[in-house]
Every structure is written in structure tokens, then in C-alpha cells.
C-alpha positions in Angstrom: 177.8 14.4 61.8 178.1 17.9 62.1 176.4 20.1 59.4 179.0 21.8 57.2 179.2 25.5 57.4 179.4 27.8 54.2 181.8 30.1 53.6 179.4 33.1 54.1 177.6 31.5 57.6 181.6 31.2 58.3 182.5 34.9 57.6 179.3 35.7 60.0 180.3 34.1 62.6 183.7 35.3 63.1 181.9 38.6 62.6 179.7 38.0 65.2 183.1 36.8 67.5 185.8 39.6 66.9 182.3 42.0 67.8 181.9 40.1 70.9 186.0 40.5 71.6 185.9 44.2 71.1 182.6 44.8 73.1 184.2 42.7 76.1 187.8 45.0 75.8 188.1 47.2 78.5 189.1 50.9 77.8 192.8 52.1 77.8 192.1 54.1 80.1 189.9 52.2 82.5 193.1 51.0 84.6 194.1 54.8 85.1 190.6 55.6 86.4 190.2 52.7 88.5 193.7 53.5 90.0 192.7 57.3 90.5 189.4 56.3 92.2 191.7 54.1 94.9 193.4 56.7 95.5 191.2 59.3 96.2 188.8 57.0 98.3 191.9 56.1 100.7 193.2 59.8 100.5 190.1 60.6 101.9 189.3 58.2 103.8 192.6 58.7 105.6 192.4 62.7 105.9 189.1 61.9 107.4 190.7 59.9 109.8 193.6 62.2 110.8 191.3 64.9 110.7 188.9 63.2 113.6 191.9 62.1 115.6 193.2 65.5 115.8 189.7 66.8 116.9 189.0 64.5 119.3 192.9 65.1 120.8 192.7 68.9 120.6 191.4 70.8 123.8 187.5 72.0 123.8 187.7 75.6 122.2 186.1 77.7 125.0 183.1 79.8 124.3 183.6 83.0 123.4 180.7 85.8 124.0 179.6 88.7 121.0 180.3 91.2 123.2 184.2 90.1 124.1 184.3 89.1 120.2 183.0 92.3 119.4 185.3 94.6 121.7 188.5 91.9 120.5 187.5 93.3 117.0 187.6 97.1 118.1 191.1 96.4 119.9 192.1 94.4 116.9 191.1 97.4 114.0 193.0 100.1 116.3 196.4 97.7 117.2 196.9 95.3 115.1 194.8 96.3 111.5 197.7 98.4 110.0 200.2 95.4 109.4 197.4 92.3 109.7 194.5 93.7 107.6 191.3 95.2 108.7 190.2 91.9 108.2 193.2 90.1 109.6 194.0 89.1 106.0 197.4 90.1 106.0 199.4 92.2 104.2 202.8 92.7 102.6 204.2 93.3 106.2 202.8 90.4 108.4 201.2 87.0 107.6 197.5 86.2 107.7 196.2 85.7 111.1 192.9 83.4 109.6 193.2 80.3 111.4 195.7 80.6 113.6 193.6 80.3 116.7 192.8 81.8 120.0 196.3 80.7 121.4 198.9 82.3 119.1 196.8 85.0 119.7 197.5 84.9 123.9 201.0 83.8 123.8 201.9 86.7 121.2 200.2 89.4 123.0 200.0 87.8 126.5 204.2 87.9 126.3 204.2 91.2 124.8 205.6 89.9 121.3 202.9 92.1 119.6 202.5 94.6 118.5 206.3 94.6 117.2 208.0 97.9 118.2 210.3 97.4 115.1 211.1 94.5 112.3 213.5 92.3 113.1 214.6 89.0 113.1 211.9 87.8 115.5 209.5 89.3 117.8 211.2 89.8 121.4 209.6 89.7 124.6 208.6 92.8 126.8 206.1 94.6 128.5 202.4 93.4 127.6 200.9 96.3 126.3 197.2 94.8 127.2 195.1 93.5 130.0 194.4 90.5 130.5 190.7 90.9 129.6 191.5 92.8 126.6 194.2 89.7 125.4 191.3 87.6 126.0 189.0 89.9 123.7 191.4 89.3 121.1 192.3 86.0 121.4 188.1 85.4 120.7 188.4 87.5 118.0 190.7 85.8 116.0 189.4 82.4 117.3 185.8 83.4 115.5 187.4 83.9 112.2 188.3 80.3 111.2 189.2 77.4 113.8 192.6 76.8 115.5 194.3 76.1 118.0 193.0 77.3 120.9 194.1 77.9 125.0 195.0 74.7 126.8 192.7 73.0 129.2 194.5 73.7 133.1 194.9 70.1 133.3 197.9 70.3 131.3 198.8 73.0 133.1 199.5 71.7 136.4 203.3 70.5 136.6 201.7 67.1 137.6 203.1 64.9 134.7 205.9 62.4 134.5 209.1 64.5 134.8 210.9 61.8 133.8 209.4 61.3 130.4 209.1 64.9 130.0 213.1 65.1 130.1 212.8 62.8 127.1 210.7 64.5 124.9 212.5 67.8 125.9 215.9 66.3 124.8 214.2 64.4 121.4 212.3 67.2 120.4 213.2 70.7 121.7 216.9 70.6 123.6 218.7 71.1 120.2 217.5 74.8 120.5 216.7 75.6 124.1 219.4 73.7 125.4 218.9 70.7 127.5 218.0 73.2 130.8 216.2 75.3 128.9 218.5 77.7 129.2 217.9 79.1 125.2 220.7 79.9 122.5 221.6 81.4 119.4 220.3 80.1 116.2 220.8 82.0 112.7 220.5 85.4 111.0 220.2 86.6 114.5 217.6 84.5 115.7 217.3 82.8 118.8 215.6 80.3 121.1 214.7 82.0 124.3 215.4 81.0 127.7 212.0 79.1 129.2 213.4 80.0 132.8 210.2 81.8 134.4 207.8 81.2 131.5 204.1 80.4 132.7 202.9 76.7 131.9 200.0 78.3 129.5 202.7 80.4 127.3 204.6 77.2 126.9 202.1 75.0 125.9 201.0 77.5 123.5 204.5 77.8 121.9 203.9 74.1 121.2 201.1 74.0 119.5 201.4 77.4 117.5 205.1 77.5 116.4 205.7 80.9 117.4 209.0 82.6 115.4 211.3 80.1 114.3 209.6 77.2 116.7 208.1 74.3 114.5 204.6 73.3 115.3 203.9 70.3 117.9 200.4 69.6 117.3 198.8 66.6 118.6 199.8 64.0 116.4 203.7 65.1 117.3 203.1 65.2 121.0 200.3 64.2 122.4 198.6 66.5 125.1 200.0 64.7 128.0 203.2 64.6 126.8 203.2 68.7 126.5 201.8 68.5 130.4 205.0 66.2 131.3 207.2 68.6 129.4 206.0 71.6 131.2 206.3 69.5 134.7 209.9 68.7 133.3 211.0 72.2 133.0 209.1 73.1 135.9 211.2 70.9 137.8 214.3 71.6 137.1 213.8 75.5 137.3 212.4 74.9 140.8 214.9 71.9 142.0 219.2 73.1 142.3 221.7 71.5 140.1 222.7 68.6 141.6 226.5 69.4 140.1 226.7 72.5 141.9 227.2 76.1 140.6 225.5 75.9 137.1 227.2 78.7 135.3 224.2 79.7 133.6 223.1 76.3 131.9 224.7 77.3 129.0 226.8 73.8 128.5 230.4 72.9 128.1 231.2 75.7 126.2 230.6 78.1 129.1 232.3 75.6 131.5 235.5 75.3 129.1 235.5 79.3 129.2 235.3 79.8 132.6 238.1 76.7 133.3 240.0 78.5 130.7 239.8 82.5 132.2 239.7 81.3 135.9 241.4 78.2 136.4 244.4 78.7 134.0 244.5 82.6 135.3 244.8 80.6 138.9 248.1 78.9 138.0 249.7 81.5 136.5 248.9 83.7 139.8 249.9 81.2 142.2 253.4 80.4 139.8 254.0 84.3 139.9 253.5 84.7 143.7 256.1 81.6 144.4 258.8 83.3 141.9 258.7 86.2 143.8 258.4 84.6 147.1 261.6 82.8 145.9 263.4 86.0 144.8 
């Protein structure tokens, strides 16, 4: 037979059981804390993986000598600091250049877009104001401020990629602004996508990784380096080979072709009609 507990003993046992349950109960914020820790670990792992992948795909940063960096700093302070600040930190007139990398400087200065002559919707291409050595020095100085896209490796610029794959990538990512033949086109508010005829392979690659003017950035996670090389191959192919359809009319598409037909085609029909009528009279 079980021994019967007194009332005092029962109350003591109940208090002990209640205390045990209270001691084992989770804090109301424990679930929230666990979720926060899990999300933090997941986000950190994803960021580390993304950074590692992007770093592995980026072309190797070219080593710059201290003399080149020092020369670039002098050129920058004499020609660029008025708008971009003495330390490239940016001002109300121009953005910061910290982290834009050597590729952005090589493109903007190497195509004459910088320094700008005047403020406008976008910087137009014009004669280059610096020598190749000075452009390299400026790029080395800006690259020394913070990591950023580097000048592409020569193996991606040779134009020996897959032109068919490059054509597909170009149609999907670029043709809506630059035209399927790279002839360029108008955008809103006085902006425009320039023609790609005659642009060097290096500057095309740099434009893709830096996104100058109104162009989006196509990093190596969007289009890998070989994909960029394929796009360059396609552009060089259509530039060096005649159009199979005959006279291109500037490669401006159906608008230019329709205008040509209306002006010259219809005009020729009207002229022929007038000539026939005059001859019959």
C-alpha cells in the first residue's frame, strides 16, 4: 500500500512541480533570438560565398608602382579635384570615386568623357586630354583608394570568343538601348546610348563592369568574363562583316527603313506618274 501524504506534503510537492515547470519554460523572446541568429548565419554565409565567387571571377588587379600612384594623385588634384574632391570623396557636383576601380577611370578618361566640358544629361565622348601613361597613373591612384573593377585581361579582348552566344547575350541585355546592331539609340531626358562602332574591346568590357552614364552594371555574376568576351566578339564580327541584307541605312531598324520607303519609294512613284501623264499630254 502507498503511504498517504498529508496536506502539507501535497502542497510542498505541488510547489516543487510548479517550480520545475517554470524553470523549464522558454523565455518568450527565445524563438525570436533563435530566428535572428539563424538569419544572421545564413546571410553571412551567403555574403561570404558571393564575395568569394565574385573575387574569383574578377580579373586580377594589376600591380601599380608607388611612383605611378603618386603621379596619378598629382594629376587628379590638378584636374579632377575641383569636382570630385581633393581625396576623391565626391562633392555636390560629382560623385565619390572611392571604390570605382581602375576600369572606371580608364574608360571615362580614356574615351575623353572626363574631364567634362560642361554639365549635361551625360558626358559625351571627345578627344582624350591625357597621354596613355597619364591615364594609367590616374587609374592606379583611384584604384589605390579602395578595391574596385580592374582593367580587363587581354585574353578577354582578343575577339576570339563565341559570336553566336555573344549575339544572344547582347540581344537580351544590351539591344534595347544600343540597337541589335550596336548602332546606338535615344533615351529619355536628352540621354542616349552611344553607337558601339569603332569602340575598343577594352572600353566595351570596362563599360560593362562599371556601368558608365545611364548604363547598368553587368558584374561577373550577371555576365561572366567569357560572356563579355563573347559579346565583344559579336560586336567586332558585325563591324568587320558587311550586312547580308545589303545597304544598312545606318542600322537604325524599321523606322529608318520605313522613312526611306516613304520618301524615296513613294516619291519615285509620284515622279513616274507625273512623267507618264506629261508624256501622254
